[in-house]
C-alpha positions as CSV (number, residue, x, y, z in Angstrom):
1,M,0.2,0.1,-0.3
2,T,1.4,3.4,-1.2
3,E,2.0,5.5,2.0
4,F,-0.2,8.6,2.2
5,D,1.4,11.7,1.1
6,S,0.2,14.2,3.3
7,T,2.0,17.5,1.0
8,A,0.2,16.4,-2.3
9,G,3.1,16.2,-4.3
10,H,5.6,18.3,-2.1
11,A,7.3,15.6,-0.1
12,G,10.6,16.8,1.1
13,Q,10.0,20.2,-0.5
14,V,8.3,22.3,2.4
15,R,10.3,25.6,3.3
16,F,7.5,27.1,5.5
17,F,7.5,26.3,9.1
18,N,5.9,29.2,11.1
19,P,3.9,27.9,13.9
20,G,0.8,29.5,12.3
21,P,-0.5,30.5,9.7
22,V,1.1,27.3,8.4
23,W,2.1,25.9,5.0
24,V,-1.2,25.3,2.8
25,R,-1.2,23.1,0.1
26,P,-1.9,24.4,-3.4
27,Q,-5.3,22.4,-3.7
28,V,-6.4,24.4,-0.8
29,L,-5.4,27.5,-2.1
30,A,-7.1,26.8,-5.5
31,A,-10.2,25.9,-3.4
32,L,-10.6,29.4,-2.5
33,G,-11.6,30.8,-6.1
34,G,-14.7,28.8,-6.0
35,P,-17.9,30.9,-6.8
36,M,-19.6,33.5,-5.0
37,L,-22.9,32.3,-3.4
38,S,-25.9,33.4,-1.5
39,H,-25.5,32.1,1.8
40,R,-29.2,31.5,2.0
41,S,-29.0,29.5,-1.2
42,Q,-29.5,25.4,-1.6
43,A,-25.9,25.4,-3.2
44,F,-24.3,26.8,-0.1
45,M,-26.5,24.6,2.1
46,D,-25.3,22.0,0.0
47,L,-21.7,23.0,0.8
48,Y,-22.1,23.5,4.8
49,G,-24.1,20.5,5.0
50,R,-21.0,18.4,3.7
51,I,-18.7,20.5,6.1
52,L,-21.1,19.9,9.2
53,D,-21.4,16.3,8.3
54,R,-17.6,15.4,8.5
55,L,-16.4,18.0,11.0
56,P,-17.6,16.2,13.9
57,K,-15.5,13.0,13.0
58,V,-12.2,15.3,13.3
59,F,-13.3,16.5,16.5
60,K,-14.1,13.0,17.8
61,T,-17.7,13.5,18.7
62,A,-21.2,12.5,18.2
63,G,-22.4,16.1,19.1
64,S,-22.4,19.1,16.4
65,A,-19.4,20.8,15.4
66,N,-19.6,24.3,13.7
67,T,-17.8,27.1,12.1
68,L,-17.7,30.9,12.8
69,A,-16.1,33.6,10.6
70,T,-13.7,34.7,13.3
71,S,-10.2,33.5,14.7
72,A,-10.5,30.9,17.5
73,T,-10.2,33.9,19.9
74,G,-13.6,34.8,18.9
75,V,-14.9,31.4,19.9
76,W,-13.1,31.8,23.3
77,E,-15.2,34.8,23.9
78,A,-18.1,33.4,22.7
79,G,-18.1,30.5,25.1
80,L,-17.9,32.9,28.0
81,V,-20.2,35.4,26.7
82,S,-23.0,32.8,25.7
83,C,-22.4,30.1,28.3
84,V,-21.2,31.7,31.7
85,D,-23.6,34.1,33.7
86,G,-20.9,35.8,36.1
87,G,-18.7,33.3,36.8
88,P,-16.6,32.3,38.8
89,V,-14.4,30.9,35.9
90,L,-11.0,29.0,36.8
91,A,-8.6,30.0,34.2
92,I,-5.7,27.9,33.8
93,T,-2.8,29.2,32.3
94,N,0.8,27.8,31.5
95,G,1.8,30.1,28.7
96,A,1.0,33.2,26.8
97,F,-2.4,32.0,25.1
98,S,-3.8,30.5,28.2
99,E,-3.0,33.7,30.0
100,K,-4.7,35.6,27.2
101,W,-7.9,33.7,27.8
102,A,-7.7,34.7,31.4
103,E,-7.3,38.0,30.7
104,M,-10.4,38.1,28.2
105,S,-12.4,36.5,31.2
106,Q,-11.7,39.2,33.6
107,R,-12.1,41.9,30.9
108,L,-15.6,40.5,30.4
109,G,-16.2,41.3,34.1
110,L,-16.7,37.4,34.9
111,E,-15.3,36.6,38.5
112,T,-12.2,34.8,37.7
113,D,-9.3,33.1,39.5
114,V,-6.4,31.9,37.8
115,L,-4.3,28.8,38.4
116,K,-0.9,29.7,37.3
117,V,1.5,27.2,36.1
118,E,5.3,28.0,35.3
119,W,5.6,28.6,31.4
120,G,6.8,25.4,29.8
121,K,5.2,23.1,32.4
122,P,2.3,21.3,31.7
123,V,-0.9,21.5,33.7
124,L,-1.2,18.7,36.3
125,A,-4.7,17.2,37.1
126,E,-4.0,16.8,40.8
127,D,-3.0,20.6,41.0
128,V,-6.7,21.6,39.4
129,S,-8.3,19.1,41.6
130,K,-7.3,20.7,44.5
131,K,-8.3,24.4,42.9
132,L,-11.7,23.0,42.3
133,A,-12.0,22.1,45.9
134,E,-11.8,25.6,47.1
135,K,-14.8,26.8,45.2
136,K,-17.7,26.0,42.9
137,Y,-16.9,27.1,39.3
138,A,-19.3,27.7,36.3
139,A,-16.6,27.2,34.1
140,V,-12.8,25.9,33.4
141,T,-10.6,27.1,30.7
142,V,-7.7,25.4,29.4
143,V,-5.1,25.2,26.5
144,H,-4.4,21.8,25.3
145,N,-1.3,22.4,23.5
146,E,0.6,26.1,24.4
147,T,1.8,27.2,21.2
148,S,3.8,29.6,22.7
149,T,6.1,26.9,24.6
150,G,5.4,23.9,22.6
151,T,4.2,22.2,25.8
152,I,1.3,19.9,25.7
153,S,-0.7,19.0,28.6
154,D,-2.4,15.4,29.6
155,M,-6.0,16.7,28.9
156,P,-7.7,13.5,29.6
157,S,-6.3,13.6,33.0
158,I,-7.4,17.3,33.4
159,A,-10.9,16.4,32.0
160,K,-11.2,13.6,34.4
161,A,-10.3,15.9,37.5
162,V,-13.0,18.6,36.2
163,K,-15.7,16.2,35.4
164,E,-15.1,14.2,38.7
165,G,-14.4,17.4,41.1
166,S,-17.1,19.8,40.0
167,D,-20.1,20.4,37.7
168,A,-18.2,23.3,35.7
169,L,-18.5,23.6,32.1
170,L,-15.1,22.4,30.5
171,F,-13.6,24.9,27.5
172,V,-10.4,23.6,26.1
173,D,-8.5,25.4,23.3
174,V,-7.4,22.7,20.9
175,V,-6.2,25.1,18.2
176,T,-2.7,23.5,17.8
177,S,-3.8,20.2,18.6
178,L,-7.0,19.4,16.7
179,A,-5.8,17.6,13.3
180,G,-2.5,16.7,14.9
181,V,-2.7,15.6,18.2
182,E,-5.3,12.9,19.7
183,V,-8.4,14.9,20.8
184,E,-11.6,13.2,22.1
185,V,-14.0,15.5,22.7
186,D,-16.9,12.8,24.0
187,A,-14.6,10.6,25.5
188,W,-12.7,13.0,27.5
189,G,-16.2,15.1,28.3
190,I,-15.2,18.6,26.5
191,D,-18.0,21.0,26.9
192,L,-16.6,23.5,24.3
193,A,-13.5,22.8,22.1
194,V,-12.1,25.7,20.1
195,C,-9.9,25.5,16.8
196,G,-8.4,28.0,14.6
197,S,-8.2,27.3,10.9
198,Q,-4.5,28.5,10.5
199,K,-2.8,25.8,12.9
200,A,-2.9,21.9,12.4
201,F,-6.0,22.0,10.2
202,A,-3.6,23.6,7.6
203,L,-5.9,26.1,6.1
204,P,-5.6,29.9,5.8
205,P,-6.8,32.2,8.7
206,G,-10.1,33.6,9.1
207,I,-12.6,30.8,10.5
208,A,-12.8,29.1,13.9
209,M,-14.2,25.7,14.3
210,Y,-15.7,24.4,17.4
211,S,-17.9,21.5,19.1
212,I,-20.0,22.2,21.8
213,S,-21.8,19.7,24.1
214,E,-25.6,19.9,24.9
215,K,-24.6,21.0,28.8
216,A,-23.0,24.1,27.5
217,L,-25.9,24.7,25.1
218,E,-28.5,24.3,27.9
219,A,-26.3,26.8,30.1
220,A,-26.3,29.3,27.3
221,K,-30.2,28.7,26.8
222,K,-30.6,29.8,30.3
223,K,-28.6,33.0,30.2
224,K,-30.6,36.2,29.4
225,F,-27.7,38.3,27.5
226,R,-25.5,36.3,25.1
227,G,-24.6,39.3,22.7
228,L,-25.4,38.7,18.7
229,Y,-22.4,37.7,16.6
230,L,-21.0,35.5,19.0
231,D,-24.4,33.6,20.3
232,L,-23.6,30.0,20.2
233,V,-27.3,29.2,20.5
234,D,-27.8,31.1,17.3
235,V,-25.1,29.4,15.5
236,E,-26.4,26.1,16.5
237,A,-30.1,26.8,15.4
238,F,-28.7,27.9,11.8
239,G,-26.4,25.3,11.9
240,K,-29.0,23.0,11.7
241,K,-30.5,24.4,8.6
242,K,-27.0,24.1,7.2
243,Q,-26.4,28.0,7.4
244,N,-24.6,30.6,9.6
245,P,-26.3,33.1,11.4
246,T,-24.5,35.9,9.5
247,T,-22.5,36.3,6.3
248,P,-19.7,33.3,6.6
249,S,-16.1,33.2,4.9
250,L,-17.4,31.6,2.0
251,P,-13.7,31.0,0.4
252,L,-12.5,29.4,3.7
253,L,-15.7,27.1,3.6
254,Y,-14.7,26.0,0.1
255,A,-11.1,25.3,1.5
256,L,-12.5,23.7,4.4
257,D,-14.4,21.3,2.4
258,V,-11.4,20.4,0.4
259,Q,-9.3,19.8,3.5
260,L,-11.8,17.5,5.5
261,D,-12.0,15.2,2.5
262,H,-7.7,15.1,2.7
263,I,-7.8,15.0,6.5
264,L,-10.4,11.8,6.4
265,A,-8.5,10.0,3.9
266,E,-5.4,10.2,5.6
267,G,-7.2,9.1,8.7
268,V,-7.4,11.0,12.3
269,E,-5.0,8.3,13.9
270,N,-2.7,8.5,10.9
271,R,-2.6,12.2,11.2
272,T,-1.4,11.9,14.7
273,K,1.2,9.4,14.0
274,R,2.9,11.5,11.3
275,H,3.0,14.9,13.8
276,H,4.6,12.5,16.5
277,A,7.3,11.2,13.9
278,M,7.9,14.8,13.1
279,L,8.1,15.7,16.8
280,A,10.7,12.7,17.1
281,A,12.7,14.0,14.3
282,V,13.3,17.0,16.4
283,E,13.9,15.5,19.6
284,E,16.3,13.1,18.2
285,W,18.3,16.0,16.5
286,A,18.1,18.7,19.0
287,P,20.7,17.6,21.6
288,G,23.8,16.7,19.2
289,A,22.9,20.3,17.6
290,G,23.3,22.2,20.9
291,F,19.4,22.9,21.0
292,T,17.3,22.7,24.0
293,F,13.3,22.6,24.4
294,S,11.5,25.1,26.5
295,A,8.7,22.4,27.4
296,A,9.5,20.0,30.1
297,D,10.6,16.4,29.2
298,G,7.5,14.4,28.3
299,A,5.5,17.5,27.4
300,H,7.0,18.5,24.0
301,S,4.3,19.3,21.7
302,P,3.9,17.0,18.6
303,T,2.9,20.2,16.5
304,V,5.4,23.1,17.6
305,S,8.7,22.9,18.9
306,S,10.0,26.2,20.9
307,I,13.6,25.7,21.3
308,V,16.4,27.5,22.7
309,P,19.8,27.6,20.3
310,P,23.3,26.8,21.5
311,A,24.6,29.4,24.3
312,D,26.8,31.4,21.5
313,I,23.9,31.7,19.1
314,N,21.6,34.4,19.3
315,A,17.7,33.1,18.4
316,E,16.8,36.4,16.3
317,E,20.1,36.4,14.3
318,L,19.6,32.8,13.9
319,N,16.0,33.4,12.5
320,K,17.4,36.7,10.3
321,Q,19.8,34.0,8.8
322,L,17.2,30.9,8.3
323,K,14.9,33.9,6.2
324,A,17.9,34.8,4.2
325,M,18.5,31.2,3.3
326,K,14.6,31.2,2.1
327,W,12.9,29.4,4.8
328,V,10.2,30.6,6.8
329,T,10.4,30.1,10.4
330,G,9.0,31.4,13.5
331,S,10.4,33.4,16.5
332,G,9.8,32.9,20.3
333,Y,6.8,34.4,21.6
334,G,5.8,36.8,24.2
335,K,8.7,36.7,27.1
336,L,10.8,34.0,24.8
337,K,10.4,36.0,21.6
338,A,14.5,37.2,22.2
339,T,15.7,33.5,23.5
340,N,13.7,31.1,21.3
341,V,12.7,29.9,17.8
342,R,9.8,27.9,17.2
343,I,9.6,25.2,14.3
344,G,5.9,24.6,13.1
345,H,5.9,21.4,12.4
346,M,1.9,20.9,12.1
347,G,-0.7,20.3,9.4
348,D,0.3,18.8,6.1
349,V,4.1,19.0,6.0
350,D,5.8,15.9,6.3
351,V,8.8,14.2,8.1
352,A,11.3,14.8,5.5
353,S,10.6,18.4,5.2
354,V,11.0,18.5,8.9
355,K,14.6,16.9,8.6
356,A,15.7,19.3,5.8
357,F,14.6,22.3,7.9
358,L,16.6,20.9,10.8
359,S,19.8,20.6,8.8
360,A,19.2,24.1,7.7
361,H,19.6,25.1,11.4
362,E,22.9,23.5,11.4
363,E,24.0,25.5,8.2
364,A,22.8,28.8,9.6
365,V,24.6,28.1,13.0
366,A,27.8,27.5,11.4
367,E,27.2,30.7,9.1
368,L,26.7,32.6,12.0
369,R,29.3,31.5,13.7
370,K,31.8,31.8,10.8
371,K,30.4,35.6,10.5
372,K,31.4,35.7,14.3
373,A,35.0,34.5,14.0
374,G,35.7,36.9,10.9
375,N,34.5,39.9,13.1
376,A,36.6,38.7,16.0
């Protein structure tokens, strides 16, 4: 049996390793040019119906999954605005993006407690259980895979702690895990799982995809003020008619239609194995090349590596050198910007391309050392 080519003809040739937006296959880019349709037409409902039939398979839910013309951040807010009436919210943070979600809850005026975990370390279920024992929470927010540090947490154990220790809704950011890492919405008991198009789904940015539980929808229906654009009850109702409440991003839905076929043809489990293989390539290479991971051992993300160069190499200069060599890489994020580089090994890229990029890091390091020696 021929091995599935995730790159669709570009194996070993990908030179784009930004941790989001990621490299997008030409076939997906071509789909963006589909014809304009009325979003109330039968043709649109046929398109959107196909999407809604297949999207839950990626989330591993027997329930509903839907889209909104926003970044994933918009659905972070939608979950809080639609489903949480005053709080309290337990916001678990272990990096830049989880901290933003906590800040969002606070800026919405919700009573918010923050469980702070050190950057680069995974969230531990026992710490969550201890915090939940202190107070009755309406919702818990957590990021499965922190893109800022390349750290993945054990979501099944965290979800179990939330479900066994509280009646809180569980909101999970799966932005850089869904379609790249194991995500089991129903098995884990996630009430709102939020994903963006431009990460492991390997689409251009501009739409969010999410799954929502009946428990979360019932909580939303009881809330008097849910806003309008981000009202998840409205989105669910229109989804049953194979529509969006407001004008959707039609080009991106064409692209999603094509990409869902690609993801399911590879198989969600096989896609996960490929991402683990890409991480394994980085883990095998890093020590010999003098690079270290920001994430704790055992918590390295299969979709994005945040790594520290050798002590004599400036991370920002390394990125500049890689760009001069015609590679697209990622800088460190937030407080790690000046010290780290990030490799986005997610979406449709392949192991051979990752290995070529790692070799390019060695070439770039050698060139920087050569320049430094010449200036000495």
